[in-house]
C-alpha positions in Angstrom: -53.2 19.6 42.2 -52.7 16.0 43.5 -48.5 15.9 43.7 -48.2 18.2 40.6 -45.4 21.0 41.4 -44.1 24.2 39.3 -41.2 22.5 38.2 -42.9 19.6 36.1 -46.2 20.8 35.2 -46.3 21.1 31.0 -49.0 22.9 29.0 -50.9 20.2 28.1 -51.7 19.6 32.0 -53.0 23.2 32.6 -55.1 23.0 29.7 -56.8 19.9 31.6 -56.9 22.1 34.7 -58.5 24.9 32.8 -61.4 22.8 31.5 -62.6 22.3 35.1 -63.6 26.0 34.5 -67.3 27.0 34.6 -68.7 28.6 31.9 -72.3 29.8 30.9 -74.2 27.9 27.9 -77.5 28.1 26.4 -79.0 24.3 26.2 -80.6 23.7 22.9 -82.1 20.5 24.8 -84.2 19.1 27.9 -82.5 17.1 30.2 -82.1 16.4 34.0 -79.2 17.5 35.9 -76.2 14.9 35.0 -74.0 13.8 37.6 -70.5 13.6 37.5 -67.4 12.8 39.8 -66.7 16.4 39.8 -70.2 17.6 40.8 -73.6 17.7 39.7 -74.8 19.9 36.5 -78.0 21.0 35.2 -80.8 20.6 34.9 -81.0 21.5 31.0 -83.9 23.6 29.8 -84.1 24.3 26.3 -83.2 28.2 25.7 -82.1 28.6 29.4 -78.4 30.1 30.6 -76.9 27.2 32.8 -73.3 27.1 34.2 -71.3 23.8 33.0 -67.5 22.5 33.2 -65.9 24.0 30.2 -64.9 19.9 29.1 -68.7 19.3 29.3 -69.8 22.2 27.1 -67.2 21.5 24.6 -68.6 18.0 24.3 -72.1 19.4 24.0 -71.1 22.1 21.4 -70.0 19.5 19.3 -73.4 17.5 18.8 -74.7 20.8 18.5 -76.9 21.0 22.0 -75.5 24.1 23.1 -74.0 27.7 22.5 -71.8 29.3 24.6 -72.2 32.5 26.3 -69.0 34.7 25.8 -67.1 35.2 29.7 -67.4 39.4 30.6 -63.7 39.2 30.4 -63.4 38.0 27.0 -65.5 40.5 25.6 -63.6 43.6 23.3 -64.7 46.2 25.0 -63.3 44.4 28.6 -60.4 43.5 26.7 -59.3 47.3 25.8 -60.0 48.5 29.3 -57.7 45.5 30.3 -55.0 47.0 28.3 -55.3 50.0 29.5 -54.7 49.1 33.1 -51.9 46.9 32.1 -49.9 49.8 30.7 -50.7 52.2 33.5 -51.4 50.0 36.7 -48.1 49.4 39.1 -49.6 45.3 39.4 -50.6 42.8 36.9 -54.4 42.8 36.3 -56.4 40.0 38.3 -57.5 38.2 35.0 -58.8 34.3 35.4 -56.1 32.5 36.5 -56.4 30.1 33.4 -57.6 32.6 31.1 -55.1 32.1 28.1 -56.2 28.0 27.8 -60.0 28.8 28.2 -59.9 31.4 25.6 -58.4 29.3 23.6 -60.2 26.9 23.8 -63.6 28.9 23.2 -61.9 30.0 20.1 -61.0 27.1 18.9 -64.2 25.1 19.8 -67.0 27.6 19.7 -65.3 30.8 17.3 -68.9 30.9 15.9 -70.5 31.8 19.4 -67.8 34.8 20.0 -68.8 38.2 18.6 -65.9 39.6 16.5 -63.2 36.2 17.2 -60.6 37.9 15.4 -60.6 41.3 17.3 -60.6 39.3 20.0 -57.7 37.0 19.8 -55.5 40.2 18.5 -56.4 41.6 21.6 -55.5 38.9 24.1 -52.4 38.4 22.3 -51.6 42.1 23.3 -52.8 41.3 26.8 -50.3 38.8 27.0 -47.3 40.2 25.6 -47.6 43.2 27.8 -48.1 40.9 30.9 -44.8 39.0 30.1 -43.3 42.1 29.2 -43.8 43.5 32.7 -43.0 39.8 34.4 -39.6 40.3 32.5 -39.2 43.3 33.8 -40.0 42.2 37.2 -36.9 39.1 37.1 -34.5 41.7 36.3 -35.2 44.1 39.5 -35.0 40.9 41.7 -31.4 40.7 39.6 -30.5 44.2 40.5 -31.9 43.7 43.8 -29.1 40.3 44.1 -26.5 42.9 42.7 -27.1 45.8 45.2 -25.6 42.7 47.7 -29.5 42.6 48.9 -30.9 39.1 49.6 -34.1 37.9 48.3 -35.1 34.5 48.9 -38.4 34.8 47.5 -40.7 36.7 44.5 -44.0 37.0 44.6 -46.6 36.7 41.5 -49.5 38.3 42.3 -52.4 37.7 39.5 -49.7 35.8 37.0 -51.7 33.1 35.3 -50.8 29.7 34.7 -49.6 29.4 31.2 -47.8 33.0 32.0 -45.6 30.5 35.0 -45.2 28.1 32.5 -43.9 30.5 29.9 -40.8 31.6 32.4 -40.8 28.8 35.4 -37.3 27.3 34.2 -35.5 30.6 33.2 -36.9 31.6 36.8 -36.5 28.5 39.1 -32.7 28.4 37.8 -32.5 32.1 37.9 -33.2 31.9 41.7 -30.9 29.2 42.0 -28.1 31.3 40.7 -29.1 34.0 42.7 -28.8 32.3 46.0 -25.2 31.4 45.1 -24.0 34.7 45.0 -26.2 36.2 48.0 -24.2 37.4 51.0 -24.6 35.1 53.9 -25.0 37.6 56.8 -27.4 40.2 55.4 -30.4 41.0 56.4 -32.9 38.8 54.8 -35.3 40.5 52.5 -38.1 39.2 51.0 -39.0 40.6 47.3 -42.4 41.9 47.3 -45.1 42.0 44.6 -43.6 45.2 43.4 -40.2 43.6 43.2 -41.4 41.3 40.5 -44.7 42.9 38.6 -43.8 47.0 39.8 -42.2 47.6 36.3 -44.5 50.2 34.5 -45.1 48.7 30.6 -43.8 52.2 29.5 -40.6 51.3 31.4 -40.5 48.2 29.8 -40.3 49.3 26.4 -37.6 51.6 27.1 -35.5 49.0 28.6 -32.4 48.5 26.4 -31.8 44.4 27.7 -34.3 41.9 28.0 -34.2 38.9 30.3 -35.3 36.2 28.4 -36.8 33.4 29.4 -36.1 30.4 26.9 -37.4 31.1 23.6 -39.1 27.3 22.7 -41.3 27.9 25.8 -42.3 32.0 24.7 -43.1 30.5 21.5 -45.7 27.9 23.2 -47.7 30.9 24.9 -48.7 33.0 21.7 -51.3 30.2 21.1 -54.6 32.5 20.1 -55.3 31.5 16.4 -57.7 31.3 13.6 -59.1 28.0 14.4 
């Protein structure tokens, strides 16, 4: 990440990094392979599928040179499965690290290439909401451990996506700093596991009366799926 850290990352930098994601397109032209600093992509053969970075695919799409192949994880059937898994599994599902940014860019720049884009957008919104609720429940579980005088020195966020981390980073990091002030010095160190942070089922989260909410502005920033 060339010097970028969790504390100073912003959403625009996440989107920039997401544009390096390789996506499949169907070329509408013939051309030898293109050489860039980041690699060699192509050759491009008319009506043949090839993998190229998202930023290049968007550029070609705007010029009418290609059409997108919808990623498998972004299809309606797969997103419906993801929702079921997120509601029943103990840890977050293994979605692409930049799934929020990539799906948003595709919905904005290649909406006509996506089957049932409105349905896809709604499902992505639901997936994001469920996962964020589970992450917040996990943060509460860490706070509970501190209240029991257990010493928590770190917390895992396995499978959390880039924008999900961005959405809770200020609240979470400041909370960990606060927890450190109240933790007993001589207690046996207990490093929180992935289950501590992400092991809350969605049903438990939904029934909870209190919610430890991160910064409201950052929470709204995550709701990025729109109709173009």
